[in-house]
C-alpha positions as CSV (number, residue, x, y, z in Angstrom):
1,M,11.7,-20.6,13.0
2,D,12.9,-23.5,15.1
3,Q,10.0,-23.3,17.6
4,A,7.1,-22.3,15.3
5,E,6.4,-25.7,13.6
6,S,5.2,-27.3,16.8
7,R,2.8,-24.4,17.4
8,H,1.6,-23.6,13.9
9,T,0.2,-26.1,11.3
10,R,1.2,-24.3,8.1
11,C,4.7,-22.7,8.4
12,P,6.5,-21.4,5.3
13,P,9.4,-23.5,3.9
14,R,12.7,-22.8,5.7
15,D,14.1,-20.8,2.7
16,D,11.0,-18.6,2.4
17,R,12.4,-15.7,4.4
18,L,9.7,-13.2,3.5
19,G,7.0,-15.8,4.4
20,W,8.6,-16.1,7.8
21,L,8.6,-12.3,8.3
22,M,5.0,-12.1,7.3
23,L,4.0,-14.9,9.7
24,A,6.0,-13.3,12.5
25,R,4.6,-9.9,11.9
26,H,1.0,-11.2,12.0
27,F,1.6,-12.8,15.4
28,G,3.1,-9.6,16.9
29,L,6.9,-10.0,16.5
30,P,8.8,-6.8,15.5
31,T,10.1,-7.2,12.0
32,R,11.0,-4.9,9.0
33,L,7.3,-5.2,8.0
34,L,4.4,-3.0,8.8
35,D,1.0,-4.6,8.2
36,W,-1.8,-2.9,6.5
37,S,-5.3,-3.9,5.3
38,W,-7.0,-3.3,2.0
39,S,-10.3,-2.9,4.0
40,P,-11.0,0.5,5.6
41,L,-13.3,-1.2,8.0
42,V,-10.6,-3.6,9.2
43,A,-8.2,-0.6,9.6
44,L,-10.9,1.3,11.5
45,Y,-11.3,-1.7,13.9
46,F,-7.7,-1.6,14.9
47,A,-7.7,2.3,15.1
48,T,-10.5,2.2,17.6
49,Q,-8.9,-0.5,19.9
50,P,-7.6,0.6,23.3
51,D,-4.0,1.8,23.2
52,D,-2.2,-0.1,26.0
53,G,-5.5,-0.6,27.8
54,H,-6.6,3.1,27.5
55,R,-9.3,4.6,25.5
56,D,-8.5,8.2,26.5
57,S,-6.1,8.9,23.6
58,D,-7.2,9.7,20.0
59,G,-6.8,7.0,17.4
60,C,-5.3,7.3,14.0
61,L,-6.2,5.7,10.7
62,W,-3.5,5.9,8.0
63,A,-4.3,5.4,4.3
64,I,-1.7,5.1,1.6
65,Q,-1.8,4.7,-2.2
66,P,0.8,2.0,-2.5
67,G,1.5,2.3,-6.2
68,F,2.4,6.0,-5.9
69,M,4.4,5.4,-2.7
70,N,6.5,2.8,-4.6
71,H,6.6,5.2,-7.6
72,Q,8.3,7.8,-5.4
73,M,10.6,5.4,-3.5
74,M,11.9,3.7,-6.6
75,G,12.4,7.1,-8.2
76,L,14.5,8.2,-5.2
77,L,16.4,5.0,-5.4
78,M,17.1,4.9,-9.1
79,G,17.0,8.6,-10.0
80,L,14.0,8.1,-12.1
81,L,10.2,7.7,-11.8
82,T,8.8,4.3,-12.5
83,T,5.3,3.2,-13.3
84,P,3.1,3.2,-10.1
85,R,2.6,-0.4,-8.9
86,M,2.9,-2.8,-6.0
87,M,6.3,-4.4,-5.6
88,V,6.4,-8.2,-5.9
89,P,8.1,-10.2,-3.2
90,D,11.0,-11.5,-5.3
91,E,12.2,-8.1,-6.7
92,P,15.9,-7.6,-5.9
93,K,15.4,-4.5,-3.7
94,V,12.6,-6.2,-1.7
95,L,14.9,-9.3,-1.2
96,E,17.7,-7.0,-0.1
97,L,15.5,-5.8,2.8
98,V,14.3,-9.3,3.6
99,N,17.8,-10.8,3.7
100,A,19.1,-8.0,5.9
101,A,16.6,-9.0,8.5
102,F,18.3,-12.4,8.7
103,E,21.9,-11.2,8.7
104,V,23.6,-12.0,12.0
105,S,26.7,-9.8,11.4
106,S,25.9,-6.2,12.0
107,L,28.7,-5.2,9.5
108,K,27.1,-7.3,6.7
109,A,23.6,-6.0,7.6
110,A,25.0,-2.4,7.3
111,V,26.3,-3.2,3.8
112,H,22.9,-4.7,2.9
113,M,21.1,-1.6,4.1
114,S,23.4,1.1,2.7
115,S,21.5,1.4,-0.6
116,V,18.0,1.3,0.8
117,R,18.2,3.4,4.0
118,G,15.1,5.6,4.5
119,L,13.1,3.7,1.8
120,A,10.0,1.6,2.2
121,F,8.1,-0.5,-0.4
122,A,4.5,-1.6,-0.5
123,I,4.2,-5.3,-1.2
124,N,1.3,-7.8,-1.4
125,A,0.9,-10.4,1.3
126,R,0.8,-14.0,0.6
127,E,-2.1,-15.6,2.5
128,I,0.0,-18.1,4.4
129,D,-2.1,-17.8,7.5
130,A,-5.9,-17.4,8.0
131,R,-5.3,-14.0,9.7
132,M,-3.8,-12.6,6.5
133,F,-7.0,-13.7,4.7
134,T,-9.5,-12.4,7.2
135,Q,-7.7,-9.1,7.8
136,Q,-7.2,-8.6,4.0
137,G,-3.5,-8.0,4.7
138,A,-0.8,-6.2,2.8
139,F,2.6,-5.0,4.0
140,T,5.2,-2.3,3.7
141,I,8.8,-3.4,4.2
142,H,11.2,-0.8,5.6
143,G,14.9,-0.1,5.3
144,D,15.2,1.5,8.7
145,H,13.2,3.2,11.5
146,A,12.2,6.2,9.3
147,D,8.6,7.0,9.8
148,L,6.4,7.1,6.7
149,A,4.7,10.1,8.3
150,D,7.9,12.1,7.8
151,A,8.5,10.9,4.2
152,A,8.2,13.5,1.5
153,E,5.3,13.0,-0.8
154,Y,5.5,12.9,-4.6
155,V,4.0,16.2,-5.4
156,A,2.2,15.1,-8.5
157,Q,0.3,12.4,-6.7
158,P,0.0,12.5,-2.9
159,W,0.1,9.0,-1.6
160,K,-0.7,9.2,2.2
161,R,-3.5,10.6,4.3
162,V,-4.3,10.4,8.0
163,F,-7.6,10.5,9.7
164,R,-7.9,11.3,13.4
165,I,-10.2,9.1,15.5
166,P,-11.3,11.2,18.5
167,S,-11.1,9.2,21.7
168,K,-14.7,10.0,22.6
169,S,-15.8,8.3,19.3
170,K,-14.0,5.0,19.8
171,T,-16.7,3.2,21.8
172,D,-19.4,4.0,19.3
173,L,-17.2,3.2,16.3
174,S,-16.3,-0.2,18.0
175,E,-20.0,-1.0,18.3
176,L,-20.5,0.0,14.7
177,M,-17.7,-2.3,13.7
178,R,-19.4,-5.2,15.7
179,R,-22.7,-4.6,13.9
180,L,-20.8,-4.8,10.6
181,S,-19.3,-8.1,11.7
182,I,-15.8,-6.6,12.1
183,H,-14.7,-7.8,15.5
184,K,-12.0,-9.9,17.2
185,S,-13.3,-13.4,16.3
186,T,-13.8,-12.5,12.6
187,L,-10.3,-11.0,12.3
188,F,-8.5,-13.6,14.4
189,P,-10.1,-16.9,13.4
190,D,-9.1,-19.1,16.3
191,L,-10.7,-20.5,19.4
192,G,-8.9,-18.1,21.7
193,A,-10.2,-15.0,19.9
194,L,-13.7,-16.6,19.7
195,A,-13.8,-17.2,23.5
196,A,-12.5,-13.7,24.2
197,D,-15.1,-12.2,21.9
198,L,-18.0,-14.2,23.5
199,K,-16.9,-13.2,27.0
200,S,-16.9,-9.5,26.0
201,R,-20.4,-9.5,24.7
202,P,-23.2,-8.1,27.0
C-alpha cells in the first residue's frame, strides 16, 4: 500500500481493504482472493497459456455457479440453507476474511479465522482497475488453503465443473482466442502488454 500510489494512478482509499486485496490480486500478489471471469472466453485464454513456460501439460478450465456455492457455504456456516446469491463485499463474514488478511498478529488472525476455516465465498469485483473491466472479473475469498476442488457439493444443485484442455489443443485454441480478439493486449490494457502482443505476432 505504501509503494503502490507512485506506480498506479487509481489506488483505493487506505481504509478500503478489500479494494487493496483486489488490486494486489490482479497484479499477481498472493492474497486470500482467487480471481475468476464471467466470460468463458477470457477463462479459456488463461487456461491455454503456457504453464511456467511449458505447453506440454494439460490445461484446466473451472466453472462455478457462485450463487449455489455461497448457498452451500453459508449453510455450512450457519446450519441452514440460504437463498443462492453472490455475497456483497461489506457482509460481516466477507469482512472477517478481509480483515484477517491484514492482521499482523498470528494469534489474532487465528481468532479471526476460527469461524470461517474451510469456507470460501463468491463476491463481485469492483472495477477499480481497467484489468478488472476487460477481464470481466469476479472473486472468491478464502478462509484457508482448502482447495475448492475438494469441497463437497450441495447435492441438490452441483455448483462446480471442470473441463480438461488437452495440451495438444492449446496452440489452436490460443489462435482461436486471438481471432475472437481475446489476447494479451485486450485483457491487459497497458503499453507493456500491447508491445508484447505486437512482438509475438507473425
